[in-house]
C-alpha positions as CSV (number, residue, x, y, z in Angstrom):
1,M,-33.3,-2.4,-3.1
2,K,-34.2,-5.1,-0.3
3,N,-32.0,-7.6,-2.2
4,F,-29.1,-5.2,-1.7
5,L,-29.4,-4.1,1.9
6,K,-30.0,-7.4,3.5
7,P,-26.9,-9.3,2.3
8,T,-24.9,-6.2,2.4
9,A,-25.6,-5.8,5.8
10,T,-24.8,-9.3,6.9
11,L,-21.5,-9.0,5.1
12,F,-20.4,-5.8,6.8
13,L,-21.5,-6.8,10.2
14,S,-18.8,-9.3,10.1
15,L,-16.3,-6.5,10.5
16,G,-17.0,-6.0,14.2
17,V,-16.7,-9.7,14.8
18,M,-13.3,-10.3,13.0
19,H,-11.4,-8.0,15.3
20,S,-9.5,-6.9,12.3
21,N,-7.2,-3.9,11.2
22,A,-6.8,-1.3,8.3
23,S,-5.1,2.0,9.2
24,F,-1.7,0.8,8.1
25,A,-2.9,0.0,4.6
26,G,-2.2,2.6,1.8
27,A,-4.7,5.4,1.4
28,A,-5.0,4.4,-2.4
29,D,-5.4,0.6,-1.6
30,Y,-8.3,-0.9,-3.7
31,V,-10.4,-4.0,-3.6
32,Y,-8.8,-6.7,-5.9
33,T,-11.1,-9.0,-8.1
34,P,-10.3,-12.3,-9.4
35,N,-11.1,-11.9,-13.2
36,V,-8.7,-11.6,-16.0
37,E,-9.3,-10.5,-19.6
38,E,-6.7,-11.9,-22.0
39,G,-5.2,-9.3,-24.4
40,E,-6.5,-6.3,-22.5
41,F,-4.1,-3.2,-21.9
42,E,-4.8,-1.0,-18.9
43,I,-3.6,2.4,-17.7
44,D,-4.4,2.7,-14.1
45,F,-4.4,5.8,-11.9
46,K,-5.0,5.8,-8.2
47,Y,-5.2,8.6,-5.6
48,G,-5.8,8.4,-2.0
49,T,-5.6,10.7,1.0
50,S,-6.1,9.9,4.7
51,G,-6.3,12.2,8.0
52,R,-5.3,11.8,11.4
53,T,-6.0,9.0,14.1
54,D,-7.2,9.3,17.5
55,T,-3.8,7.9,18.6
56,S,-1.7,10.0,16.1
57,P,-3.2,13.5,15.7
58,D,-0.6,14.7,13.1
59,Q,-0.9,11.7,10.8
60,K,-1.7,12.4,7.1
61,Q,-1.0,10.3,4.2
62,N,-1.4,11.0,0.4
63,V,-0.6,8.3,-2.2
64,T,-0.7,8.6,-6.0
65,S,0.2,5.8,-8.5
66,L,0.1,5.4,-12.2
67,G,0.2,2.0,-13.6
68,F,0.4,-0.1,-16.9
69,G,-1.1,-3.6,-17.1
70,Y,-1.6,-6.3,-19.8
71,G,-3.7,-9.5,-19.8
72,V,-0.9,-11.9,-20.6
73,S,-3.3,-15.0,-20.8
74,E,-6.7,-15.8,-20.0
75,K,-5.6,-16.6,-16.4
76,W,-2.8,-14.1,-15.8
77,F,-2.7,-10.2,-15.5
78,S,0.4,-8.4,-14.9
79,E,0.7,-4.7,-14.0
80,L,3.7,-2.3,-13.2
81,Y,3.1,0.9,-11.0
82,L,5.3,3.8,-10.2
83,K,3.7,5.1,-6.8
84,S,4.4,8.3,-4.7
85,E,3.7,8.3,-1.1
86,K,3.7,11.5,1.2
87,E,3.2,11.0,4.9
88,N,3.1,13.3,7.9
89,G,4.7,16.2,6.1
90,K,7.9,14.4,5.1
91,P,9.3,14.5,1.5
92,A,7.5,12.2,-1.0
93,Q,8.8,8.7,-1.4
94,N,8.8,6.8,-4.6
95,V,8.0,3.2,-4.8
96,L,8.0,0.5,-7.6
97,E,5.2,-1.9,-7.4
98,F,4.9,-5.0,-9.5
99,E,1.4,-6.8,-9.3
100,N,0.4,-10.1,-10.7
101,K,-3.0,-11.5,-10.6
102,F,-4.0,-15.1,-11.5
103,Q,-7.6,-16.3,-12.2
104,L,-7.9,-19.8,-10.8
105,T,-11.3,-20.6,-11.8
106,Q,-13.4,-19.9,-14.9
107,T,-15.9,-17.1,-14.5
108,G,-19.1,-18.5,-13.5
109,Q,-18.0,-22.1,-13.6
110,Y,-18.7,-22.4,-9.9
111,P,-20.7,-20.5,-7.3
112,I,-17.4,-18.5,-6.2
113,D,-14.9,-17.2,-8.6
114,I,-11.4,-17.5,-7.1
115,G,-8.2,-15.7,-8.0
116,L,-4.7,-15.2,-6.5
117,I,-2.8,-11.8,-6.1
118,T,0.9,-11.3,-5.6
119,E,2.3,-7.7,-5.1
120,L,5.9,-6.6,-4.6
121,E,6.8,-3.0,-3.5
122,L,10.3,-1.6,-3.7
123,P,10.9,1.8,-2.1
124,S,13.5,4.0,-3.8
125,N,15.4,5.3,-0.5
126,G,16.9,2.1,0.6
127,E,15.9,2.8,4.0
128,D,12.3,1.7,4.2
129,P,11.5,-2.1,3.9
130,S,10.3,-3.8,0.7
131,E,6.8,-5.4,1.0
132,F,5.5,-8.6,-0.6
133,K,1.8,-9.3,-0.4
134,V,0.0,-12.6,-1.3
135,G,-3.5,-14.0,-0.9
136,P,-6.6,-15.5,-2.3
137,L,-9.3,-13.5,-3.9
138,F,-13.1,-14.7,-3.9
139,Q,-16.2,-13.4,-5.7
140,I,-19.8,-14.3,-5.7
141,N,-22.2,-13.0,-8.3
142,S,-26.0,-13.1,-7.5
143,G,-28.3,-11.3,-9.7
144,K,-27.3,-7.6,-9.7
145,M,-25.2,-8.2,-6.7
146,Q,-21.5,-8.7,-6.6
147,Y,-19.6,-9.8,-3.4
148,N,-15.9,-9.8,-2.9
149,A,-13.9,-11.0,0.0
150,N,-10.0,-11.1,0.1
151,L,-7.6,-12.5,2.7
152,L,-4.2,-11.1,2.3
153,F,-0.7,-11.6,4.0
154,E,2.0,-8.9,4.0
155,A,5.5,-9.4,4.7
156,K,8.3,-6.8,5.1
157,F,11.8,-7.4,4.5
158,G,15.2,-5.4,4.2
159,G,15.5,-1.7,5.1
160,N,15.8,-0.3,8.7
161,N,12.4,-1.4,10.1
162,P,12.3,-3.4,13.1
163,A,9.0,-4.9,12.0
164,A,10.7,-6.5,8.9
165,N,10.1,-10.3,8.4
166,E,6.7,-9.9,10.4
167,V,3.9,-11.4,8.3
168,V,0.7,-9.2,8.6
169,G,-2.9,-10.4,8.2
170,Q,-5.2,-8.1,6.1
171,Y,-8.6,-8.4,4.6
172,Q,-10.8,-6.7,1.9
173,L,-14.5,-6.5,1.6
174,Q,-16.8,-5.1,-1.0
175,A,-20.4,-5.6,-1.9
176,K,-22.0,-3.7,-4.8
177,Y,-25.4,-3.3,-6.6
178,R,-25.0,-3.2,-10.4
179,L,-27.7,-0.6,-11.3
180,K,-26.4,0.0,-14.7
181,K,-23.0,0.0,-16.4
182,A,-22.3,3.6,-16.0
183,L,-23.4,3.7,-12.2
184,E,-23.1,0.9,-9.6
185,F,-23.0,1.5,-5.8
186,G,-22.0,-0.3,-2.7
187,V,-19.7,-0.6,0.4
188,Q,-16.0,-1.2,0.8
189,G,-14.1,-2.3,4.0
190,F,-10.4,-2.8,4.5
191,G,-8.7,-4.3,7.6
192,E,-5.4,-5.2,9.1
193,V,-5.0,-7.4,12.3
194,G,-1.3,-7.1,13.0
195,A,0.7,-10.3,12.9
196,W,-1.1,-13.0,11.4
197,D,-0.4,-15.4,14.2
198,K,-0.5,-12.9,17.1
199,W,-3.3,-10.4,16.6
200,L,-3.1,-6.9,18.0
201,P,-5.7,-5.8,20.8
202,A,-8.9,-4.8,19.1
203,S,-8.2,-1.1,19.9
204,Q,-5.1,-1.1,18.1
205,Q,-6.2,-2.8,14.9
206,S,-7.2,-1.0,12.0
207,H,-10.7,-1.1,10.3
208,K,-12.4,1.2,8.0
209,V,-15.6,1.1,5.9
210,G,-17.6,3.3,3.9
211,P,-19.8,4.0,0.7
212,A,-18.4,3.4,-2.7
213,L,-19.3,4.3,-6.3
214,F,-18.5,2.4,-9.4
215,G,-19.2,2.5,-13.2
216,K,-17.8,2.4,-16.7
217,I,-18.2,5.0,-19.3
218,G,-16.7,4.1,-22.6
219,N,-13.4,2.7,-22.0
220,I,-13.0,4.3,-18.8
221,K,-13.9,2.6,-15.3
222,Y,-14.1,4.4,-12.1
223,N,-14.1,3.3,-8.6
224,T,-14.3,5.8,-5.5
225,A,-15.1,5.6,-2.0
226,Y,-15.0,7.4,1.3
227,L,-14.0,5.3,4.3
228,F,-14.7,5.9,8.0
229,G,-12.3,4.5,10.7
230,L,-13.8,2.2,13.1
231,T,-11.1,2.1,15.8
232,K,-8.7,4.7,17.4
233,A,-5.8,3.4,15.4
234,T,-7.5,3.9,12.2
235,E,-7.7,7.2,10.2
236,N,-10.8,9.0,11.0
237,G,-11.3,9.4,7.3
238,T,-10.0,8.1,4.0
239,A,-10.9,9.2,0.3
240,R,-9.9,7.1,-2.5
241,L,-10.3,7.2,-6.3
242,Q,-9.3,4.9,-9.1
243,L,-9.6,5.5,-12.8
244,E,-8.8,2.7,-15.5
245,Y,-8.5,3.3,-19.2
246,E,-9.0,-0.2,-20.8
247,F,-8.1,-1.0,-24.6
248,K,-7.0,-4.0,-26.7
């Protein structure tokens, strides 16, 4: 247990130093990992719900998505999602999401496994902007511990949003203890700092962190967390769940 607590605390204390942001991230967002398995099919279900922030007491978001993915090669995994987003009591908005992950180093070849994620979101209403996200993925395995740190950049374009064409900086952090295949536990953190070259004031940035459970039972992987907001601009609480059915 000491091997879990000490490095985990070190990793997540960095949240306070980074002055980062997360409330603008989707309630169902998950931590990307860099590894790819060739020939694997995946049916992916995600759900997330988040509540109010101190600065927006009426805010509420529910996100549901269903995706189908395939390991095209030993270094490329591609997935297509249909996502439904409902925010602040407005009618649900449907979004088509196309995600591609590239494994840049062989698993275990170096001390750090490295990957790259690209993600394109196309809303159906024609009013909200489309979003493109890209960034490197990093993973360290040490005994039963696994650490993930991802640096992401998201650009909005089109639609009627005045923030279009602004590139926003985001991060994802995760540490987990692989107790056994069916049950792993750890912590996750998500953040967003505003424009990558002009960060928002710390109180307006979004950061959330909380406990998480992971595991695989048969062909089904699960990943769930409850995240607490760390700034006034972040949702006070976010609950998220991901279920994956994997087969070949």
